[in-house]
C-alpha positions as CSV (number, residue, x, y, z in Angstrom):
1,A,17.1,-5.6,13.1
2,E,16.1,-8.9,11.3
3,G,12.7,-8.0,11.3
4,R,12.6,-4.9,9.7
5,T,15.0,-6.2,7.1
6,R,12.3,-8.8,6.1
7,A,9.8,-5.5,6.6
8,M,11.9,-4.1,4.3
9,T,12.0,-7.1,1.7
10,A,8.1,-7.1,1.7
11,L,7.7,-4.3,1.6
12,A,9.5,-4.3,-2.0
13,G,7.0,-6.9,-3.1
14,V,4.3,-5.3,-2.6
15,M,5.4,-2.0,-3.7
16,E,6.7,-4.2,-7.2
17,E,2.8,-5.2,-7.2
18,V,1.7,-1.6,-7.1
19,R,3.7,-1.2,-10.0
20,G,2.8,-4.2,-12.5
21,G,-1.3,-3.7,-11.2
22,G,-1.7,0.0,-12.0
23,V,-4.4,1.5,-10.5
24,Q,-6.5,-1.7,-11.0
25,M,-4.7,-2.3,-7.7
26,L,-6.6,0.9,-6.5
27,T,-9.9,-1.1,-5.9
28,Q,-8.6,-4.3,-4.4
29,T,-7.7,-4.8,-0.4
30,P,-4.5,-4.7,0.5
31,A,-4.2,-7.8,1.9
32,P,-1.8,-9.0,4.8
33,V,1.7,-10.3,3.8
34,E,3.3,-13.4,5.4
35,Y,6.7,-13.6,5.3
36,D,8.9,-15.8,7.1
37,G,6.2,-17.4,9.7
38,R,5.2,-13.7,10.5
39,T,1.8,-11.7,9.1
40,M,2.8,-8.5,8.5
41,A,0.0,-5.4,7.3
42,I,-0.5,-3.5,4.8
43,M,-1.8,0.1,4.3
44,M,-2.4,2.0,1.4
45,E,-2.9,5.5,0.1
46,V,-3.3,7.3,-3.1
47,M,-3.2,10.9,-2.9
48,D,-5.9,13.2,-5.2
49,P,-5.8,15.9,-7.2
50,N,-5.3,18.3,-4.0
51,G,-2.8,15.9,-2.6
52,D,-4.4,14.7,0.0
53,P,-4.7,10.8,1.2
54,L,-7.5,8.9,0.4
55,S,-7.7,4.7,1.3
56,V,-7.6,2.4,-0.2
57,P,-9.5,0.2,-1.6
58,L,-11.6,3.1,-3.4
59,A,-14.8,2.4,-3.3
60,P,-16.8,3.7,-6.6
61,D,-19.7,6.4,-6.0
62,I,-23.3,5.9,-7.1
63,N,-22.8,5.7,-10.9
64,G,-19.8,3.3,-10.1
65,S,-16.9,5.4,-10.5
66,L,-14.4,5.8,-9.0
67,P,-12.7,8.8,-7.7
68,V,-10.5,11.2,-10.1
69,L,-7.2,10.9,-9.9
70,P,-3.9,12.7,-11.1
71,D,-1.9,10.9,-14.0
72,P,0.7,9.2,-12.6
73,A,-0.7,9.6,-9.2
74,E,1.2,9.1,-6.2
75,V,0.8,5.5,-3.7
76,R,2.3,5.6,-0.3
77,V,2.0,2.1,0.6
78,T,2.9,1.8,4.4
79,I,3.7,-1.8,6.4
80,M,3.5,-3.1,9.9
81,W,4.4,-6.2,12.0
82,E,4.9,-7.0,15.5
83,G,8.4,-7.3,16.5
84,R,9.6,-9.8,19.4
85,G,8.9,-7.7,22.8
86,G,5.2,-6.7,21.2
87,R,7.1,-3.1,19.8
88,V,4.6,-2.2,16.5
89,F,6.7,-1.3,13.8
90,T,6.1,0.4,10.1
91,S,8.0,1.3,7.6
92,R,6.3,3.3,4.6
93,S,7.1,4.1,0.4
94,S,5.9,5.3,-2.2
95,T,5.5,5.3,-6.1
96,L,3.8,7.0,-8.5
97,I,1.5,4.7,-11.2
98,G,-0.2,5.7,-15.2
99,R,-3.1,4.8,-16.5
């Protein structure tokens, strides 16, 4: 339970960064989160206009354009961490970001 509480606190911090960073966050590789001596991996996805997930960071096409996204776009964040017994846990959240 303690590890989950820490992970939820870390996830809340990442979600705040996503909301504050806007679409620019979608071109950056999500950095692992260090929290209380533990490293937690972050995976981000943004939903395209068809509702299909695109992995973050988004890569520009050969013309330098990013994929077309809805406005606002749904961003899903998953945080993963390993418990004391070696078991891997995940927690997810999503938010909408506008341009």
